[in-house]
C-alpha positions as CSV (number, residue, x, y, z in Angstrom):
1,M,183.7,179.0,-95.6
2,T,183.5,179.5,-92.4
3,S,187.1,181.1,-90.5
4,H,188.3,182.0,-86.7
5,S,191.5,183.6,-85.3
6,G,192.3,183.5,-82.0
7,A,195.2,182.4,-79.6
8,S,193.2,181.1,-77.3
9,G,190.6,179.3,-79.8
10,L,190.6,175.6,-79.7
11,S,192.0,174.2,-83.0
12,W,190.4,170.7,-83.8
13,L,187.8,169.1,-85.7
14,S,185.6,166.3,-84.8
15,T,184.4,163.8,-86.8
16,P,181.7,164.8,-89.4
17,P,178.7,162.2,-87.9
18,D,178.2,159.8,-90.9
19,A,181.3,159.4,-92.0
20,T,182.7,156.1,-93.1
21,W,186.5,154.5,-94.0
22,S,187.2,153.3,-97.7
23,E,187.0,150.2,-98.6
24,P,189.6,147.2,-98.3
25,E,189.5,146.8,-101.2
26,D,189.8,150.0,-102.7
27,K,193.1,150.4,-104.5
28,E,193.1,154.6,-104.9
29,Q,196.2,156.8,-104.5
30,N,194.8,160.0,-104.1
31,P,194.2,160.5,-100.7
32,F,191.3,163.1,-101.5
33,I,189.1,161.0,-103.1
34,K,190.0,157.8,-101.0
35,W,189.3,158.6,-97.7
36,R,186.7,161.7,-99.5
37,K,183.8,159.9,-96.7
38,L,186.1,161.8,-94.0
39,L,186.2,165.3,-94.8
40,W,184.3,167.7,-94.1
41,S,184.2,168.8,-97.5
42,W,182.2,166.3,-99.2
43,H,180.0,166.5,-96.3
44,R,179.3,169.5,-97.2
45,A,179.3,169.3,-100.9
46,T,176.7,165.9,-100.0
47,K,174.0,167.8,-98.0
48,S,174.0,170.9,-100.7
49,G,173.1,168.2,-103.2
50,W,176.3,167.2,-104.7
51,S,176.5,164.0,-106.1
52,D,179.3,161.7,-104.6
53,K,180.6,161.3,-108.5
54,N,180.8,165.2,-108.9
55,Y,183.4,165.4,-105.5
56,V,185.3,163.0,-107.3
57,D,185.6,165.2,-110.2
58,L,186.8,168.3,-109.1
59,V,189.3,166.8,-107.2
60,N,190.2,164.8,-110.1
61,E,190.3,168.6,-112.7
62,I,192.6,170.6,-109.5
63,D,194.1,167.6,-109.4
64,K,195.4,167.8,-112.7
65,G,195.7,171.3,-112.6
66,I,198.0,171.1,-110.1
67,A,200.3,168.0,-111.6
68,T,200.2,170.4,-115.0
69,I,202.5,173.0,-112.8
70,D,203.8,171.1,-110.3
71,G,204.5,166.8,-111.9
72,F,202.3,165.1,-109.8
73,G,199.1,165.4,-108.2
74,F,198.6,164.0,-104.3
75,Q,199.3,160.9,-103.5
76,I,199.5,158.6,-100.9
77,T,203.1,159.5,-99.8
78,P,205.6,156.0,-98.8
79,V,207.3,155.2,-95.6
80,G,210.0,153.4,-95.0
81,V,212.5,151.5,-91.3
82,W,215.6,152.1,-91.6
83,D,216.4,148.9,-89.1
84,K,219.5,148.6,-87.4
85,A,220.3,151.5,-89.9
86,L,223.2,153.4,-87.7
87,H,224.0,153.0,-83.8
88,S,223.2,156.4,-83.5
89,L,218.9,155.7,-84.1
90,P,216.5,153.7,-82.1
91,N,217.0,149.3,-83.1
92,K,213.6,150.6,-86.0
93,C,212.9,153.8,-87.3
94,F,210.3,153.9,-88.8
95,W,209.3,157.3,-91.6
96,K,206.8,158.8,-94.1
97,N,208.5,161.0,-96.5
98,E,206.2,163.8,-97.3
99,T,208.5,165.2,-99.3
100,I,207.8,163.6,-102.3
101,N,204.4,165.2,-101.9
102,V,202.7,168.3,-104.0
103,A,205.0,171.0,-103.8
104,G,207.7,168.9,-101.5
105,S,205.7,169.0,-97.8
106,H,202.6,167.7,-96.5
107,K,201.6,172.0,-96.8
108,A,199.4,170.7,-99.6
109,R,197.4,168.8,-98.1
110,H,196.2,171.2,-95.3
111,L,195.7,174.0,-98.4
112,M,194.3,171.5,-100.4
113,G,191.5,170.8,-97.8
114,L,190.4,174.8,-98.1
115,L,190.4,175.2,-101.8
116,L,187.1,172.4,-101.9
117,H,185.8,174.1,-99.1
118,L,186.0,177.6,-101.2
119,A,184.8,174.9,-104.6
120,V,182.5,173.3,-102.6
121,D,180.8,177.1,-100.9
122,A,181.1,178.0,-104.7
123,V,183.6,181.1,-103.3
124,D,183.7,184.3,-105.9
125,G,186.9,182.8,-107.9
126,D,188.8,186.8,-108.1
127,R,188.4,187.2,-104.2
128,R,192.2,187.4,-103.0
129,L,194.2,184.2,-101.6
130,A,196.2,184.9,-98.4
131,I,198.4,183.2,-96.7
132,S,201.7,183.9,-94.6
133,S,204.9,181.7,-95.0
134,C,208.5,181.6,-95.4
135,G,208.7,178.8,-97.8
136,N,207.4,175.2,-98.7
137,A,203.7,177.2,-96.7
138,A,203.9,179.6,-99.2
139,L,204.9,177.5,-102.3
140,G,202.3,175.0,-100.7
141,A,199.7,178.1,-101.3
142,A,200.7,179.2,-104.3
143,T,201.3,176.5,-106.5
144,I,197.4,175.2,-105.8
145,A,196.1,179.4,-106.2
146,R,198.4,178.7,-110.0
147,A,196.0,175.1,-110.2
148,V,192.9,177.0,-110.8
149,S,193.9,181.0,-111.4
150,R,193.2,181.8,-108.1
151,P,194.3,185.7,-107.6
152,I,197.6,185.1,-104.3
153,D,198.5,187.8,-101.5
154,V,202.3,185.8,-100.3
155,F,203.8,188.2,-96.9
156,I,206.9,186.3,-96.1
157,P,210.3,188.2,-94.7
158,S,212.8,189.2,-95.1
159,W,215.2,186.8,-94.9
160,A,212.8,184.1,-97.4
161,N,215.1,182.2,-98.8
162,P,215.5,183.1,-102.9
163,K,215.2,179.7,-104.1
164,I,211.4,180.0,-102.8
165,V,211.4,183.5,-103.8
166,Q,212.4,182.9,-107.2
167,K,209.8,180.1,-107.5
168,L,206.6,182.2,-105.7
169,E,207.6,184.5,-108.6
170,A,207.1,181.7,-111.9
171,L,203.8,181.1,-109.7
172,D,202.6,184.5,-110.6
173,A,202.3,184.6,-106.4
174,T,202.1,188.8,-105.4
175,I,205.4,189.0,-103.3
176,H,204.7,191.5,-100.2
177,V,208.2,191.1,-97.9
178,C,207.5,192.7,-94.3
179,E,209.4,194.0,-91.5
180,R,208.9,194.9,-89.1
181,K,207.6,197.5,-87.6
182,S,208.8,199.9,-84.3
183,A,207.9,198.4,-81.6
184,E,206.0,196.1,-83.4
185,R,204.9,192.4,-81.6
186,G,204.7,189.3,-83.5
187,D,205.1,188.4,-87.0
188,P,204.9,191.3,-89.0
189,C,204.2,188.2,-92.2
190,M,201.0,187.5,-90.2
191,N,200.1,191.0,-89.2
192,R,200.3,191.7,-92.6
193,F,198.8,188.7,-93.7
194,Q,195.4,189.0,-90.8
195,E,195.2,193.2,-92.7
196,A,194.7,191.5,-95.4
197,V,192.0,189.0,-94.4
198,E,190.4,192.7,-92.3
199,I,189.5,194.2,-96.0
200,G,188.6,191.1,-97.6
201,A,191.5,188.7,-98.6
202,L,190.3,185.1,-97.7
203,P,192.7,183.1,-95.3
204,F,194.6,180.1,-96.8
205,G,197.3,179.2,-95.5
206,V,198.1,176.3,-92.5
207,Q,196.9,178.2,-89.5
208,A,194.0,176.2,-87.9
209,T,193.4,179.7,-86.0
210,E,192.6,182.4,-88.6
211,N,190.8,178.8,-90.2
212,I,189.8,175.8,-89.1
213,Y,189.3,174.2,-91.8
214,A,192.9,174.0,-92.7
215,L,192.8,170.3,-90.3
216,D,190.2,169.1,-92.7
217,G,193.0,168.3,-95.3
218,G,195.8,167.6,-92.9
219,R,193.6,164.3,-91.9
220,T,194.2,163.1,-95.1
221,I,198.2,162.6,-93.2
222,G,196.7,161.1,-89.9
223,W,194.4,158.7,-91.7
224,E,197.1,156.5,-94.5
225,L,199.8,156.9,-91.2
226,A,197.1,155.0,-89.8
227,E,196.8,152.6,-92.6
228,Q,200.7,152.2,-92.8
229,L,200.8,152.3,-89.4
230,A,198.7,148.9,-89.0
231,N,201.7,146.8,-90.6
232,E,204.6,148.6,-88.6
233,P,203.5,149.5,-85.4
234,V,205.7,152.4,-83.1
235,D,205.8,153.8,-79.6
236,C,205.6,157.0,-80.4
237,L,206.2,158.7,-83.2
238,F,207.6,162.4,-83.9
239,V,206.2,165.3,-85.1
240,Q,207.7,169.0,-85.9
241,V,206.4,172.2,-85.1
242,G,205.8,174.9,-85.7
243,G,202.0,176.6,-86.1
244,G,201.1,173.3,-85.0
245,A,198.4,172.1,-88.0
246,L,200.4,169.2,-89.0
247,L,201.3,167.6,-85.4
248,T,197.2,168.2,-84.9
249,S,195.8,167.7,-87.7
250,C,197.8,163.9,-87.6
251,T,197.1,163.3,-84.2
252,I,193.1,163.7,-84.8
253,G,193.3,161.5,-88.0
254,L,195.1,158.4,-85.8
255,L,192.0,158.5,-83.3
256,E,189.8,158.6,-85.8
257,A,191.7,155.4,-87.3
258,Q,191.9,153.7,-83.9
259,K,188.0,154.6,-83.6
260,F,187.0,152.9,-87.0
261,G,189.1,150.1,-85.7
262,I,191.9,151.1,-88.1
263,L,194.4,151.4,-85.7
264,P,194.7,148.7,-82.3
265,E,196.7,151.7,-80.8
266,V,197.8,154.9,-81.3
267,P,201.0,155.8,-80.2
268,S,202.7,158.9,-78.2
269,V,203.3,161.8,-80.4
270,W,205.9,163.9,-79.1
271,A,205.9,167.6,-80.5
272,V,209.8,169.1,-82.0
273,Q,210.9,172.6,-81.3
274,T,214.2,174.1,-81.4
275,E,215.9,175.6,-78.7
276,G,216.0,178.8,-81.0
277,C,212.2,179.4,-80.6
278,A,210.4,177.2,-78.9
279,P,207.0,179.0,-77.7
280,F,204.9,175.8,-77.3
281,D,207.2,173.9,-74.7
282,R,207.9,176.6,-72.9
283,A,203.9,176.8,-72.7
284,W,203.9,172.8,-72.2
285,R,206.0,173.3,-69.9
286,K,203.5,175.5,-67.4
287,V,200.3,172.9,-67.9
288,S,198.8,170.0,-64.8
289,K,199.4,166.9,-67.1
290,S,197.8,164.6,-64.1
291,D,194.3,166.7,-64.5
292,P,191.9,165.4,-67.0
293,V,192.1,167.0,-70.6
294,Q,189.3,169.5,-70.5
295,A,190.6,171.1,-67.0
296,T,194.1,171.6,-68.4
297,L,193.0,172.8,-72.2
298,D,190.6,174.6,-69.6
299,Y,192.9,175.9,-67.8
300,A,195.4,176.4,-71.0
301,V,192.1,178.9,-72.7
302,E,192.2,180.9,-69.4
303,N,196.3,182.0,-69.2
304,A,196.6,181.7,-73.4
305,A,197.8,185.5,-72.2
306,S,201.0,184.4,-70.1
307,L,201.7,180.7,-71.3
308,M,201.5,181.4,-75.3
309,F,203.5,185.4,-76.6
310,P,205.3,185.9,-79.2
311,W,208.8,183.9,-79.0
312,E,212.1,186.7,-79.4
313,E,214.5,186.2,-82.3
314,P,213.6,183.1,-83.8
315,Q,216.5,181.5,-84.7
316,S,217.9,178.2,-86.6
317,S,218.8,176.9,-89.9
318,A,215.3,174.7,-89.5
319,T,213.5,178.0,-90.6
320,G,209.8,176.1,-91.4
321,I,209.3,176.5,-87.4
322,L,210.8,179.6,-86.7
323,D,207.0,180.9,-86.1
324,D,207.1,183.2,-83.6
325,V,204.6,181.7,-81.8
326,T,202.3,178.4,-81.8
327,Y,199.3,179.2,-83.9
328,D,197.7,176.4,-82.5
329,W,199.0,175.9,-79.3
330,L,195.4,174.0,-77.7
331,G,195.1,171.7,-80.9
332,V,199.3,170.2,-80.3
333,M,198.8,170.6,-76.6
334,K,195.3,168.0,-76.8
335,S,196.8,166.3,-79.0
336,L,199.6,165.0,-76.0
337,L,196.9,165.0,-73.6
338,L,194.8,162.4,-75.6
339,T,197.7,160.8,-76.7
340,K,200.6,160.7,-73.2
341,G,203.1,161.9,-75.9
342,E,205.4,164.8,-74.9
343,S,207.1,168.3,-75.7
344,I,210.6,167.8,-76.6
345,V,213.8,170.7,-77.9
346,V,216.6,170.1,-79.6
347,S,219.6,171.8,-80.1
348,E,220.8,173.3,-83.0
349,Q,223.8,170.4,-83.3
350,H,221.1,168.1,-83.0
351,I,218.6,169.7,-86.0
352,L,222.5,169.8,-88.0
353,H,223.3,166.1,-87.5
354,A,219.6,164.8,-88.2
355,H,219.9,166.8,-91.5
356,E,223.5,164.8,-91.9
357,I,222.0,161.8,-91.0
358,V,218.9,161.8,-93.1
359,T,219.9,163.2,-96.2
360,G,222.8,160.1,-95.7
361,L,220.3,157.5,-96.2
362,G,218.9,158.0,-99.4
363,I,216.1,161.1,-97.9
364,D,215.8,164.7,-99.8
365,A,214.8,166.7,-96.9
366,E,215.8,169.9,-95.7
367,P,217.2,170.5,-92.0
368,T,213.4,171.3,-91.5
369,G,211.8,167.9,-92.9
370,S,214.3,166.2,-90.9
371,A,214.2,168.2,-88.2
372,S,211.4,165.0,-86.0
373,F,214.0,163.2,-86.4
374,A,216.0,165.0,-84.3
375,G,213.6,164.6,-81.4
376,V,214.8,161.8,-81.7
377,L,218.2,162.0,-81.2
378,A,217.3,164.3,-78.2
379,A,215.4,162.0,-76.8
380,L,217.6,158.4,-77.0
381,E,220.3,161.5,-76.2
382,S,218.7,161.9,-72.8
383,R,217.4,158.8,-71.6
384,S,213.6,159.9,-72.6
385,I,213.8,156.7,-75.1
386,S,216.0,153.8,-75.5
387,S,216.8,152.4,-78.2
388,E,214.4,149.6,-78.2
389,E,211.7,151.4,-78.4
390,R,209.6,151.9,-82.0
391,V,209.4,155.4,-83.6
392,G,208.5,157.5,-86.5
393,I,208.9,160.9,-87.7
394,L,207.6,162.4,-91.0
395,L,209.9,163.6,-92.7
396,T,208.2,167.2,-94.9
397,G,210.2,169.6,-96.3
398,R,211.9,168.7,-99.8
399,Q,215.6,170.2,-100.5
400,H,215.0,173.9,-102.6
401,R,217.6,174.3,-105.6
402,S,217.1,175.9,-108.5
């Protein structure tokens, strides 16, 4: 299983050369089966001699184990439209609810994609998995690791939600609380995670800079979203950005859907960060939007050190997007450039107001999970969009309760 790291690595996956879209009559609800012929793990498996049935059986076996632990396995997540629901909303707001996914967020999709590569490559099941996370990604990783009886080390900050810590302990994850060392730069959790990888642990996180196949499973969100948007088109899609893999993989999936004729037009993609931690937006403001896409990306790579560096003292109630570095920033940048999207920074008031509205409308999202909608509120307030535009949001990250 290929992995790579480095601040200047472009987080992007191309489409397998002989990939095919699922048949229109296919009613399969597990995205890893429905769109398997777009996944790099399926192509790797079949080229290694696996039959299609072998691969489907593998997905079903893993999914059954996940359902035993989490209550249900992977499924296409629901969408809906708030149509003039409140005066503070756009007239039409399309939402996709990932809070009812495995472990309560989209994170497990990235990790299932990684696990399929581990299984196809027959990587030793005793090798420890490792992840740096403050919340939902850790839960997703620990849930999937437990489902297949793989040992996992989770590197968490000292301020991690105690309810999440309890759940990780119940999943038999080995927890490492990471305090910042004197004069240490960057996220101490990521630093300890990288040290573990250097001595043999397998990177099992959601940063494509650490393992490019984190984007493979994440693309399933874009594929199913594309089929859903075909019936409910939007002008712009707002996605919360912490490490950046969600926005990147979702955009790749949407662009692939357009290539296959599923989605007539890809909406402009907007990256949402909070004013308490906005390293991507800081970099975005320093690059040209008028040059050819590749020229802008080349400039970003050449100037990575001055464009993407740790944010000092990240703060927000949306703790899931407090990555002090947007690890997959180049993938996010490419996504915005290709879709003519934009970056927006929201205030803590926007975060709290969005959370209040989303939960009031019946979706059990935490502040991180509703942060995409905070971007909509900020864009309306600044008149970057109008109430007449059709907007889309991803709601991902369920409230944590005992």
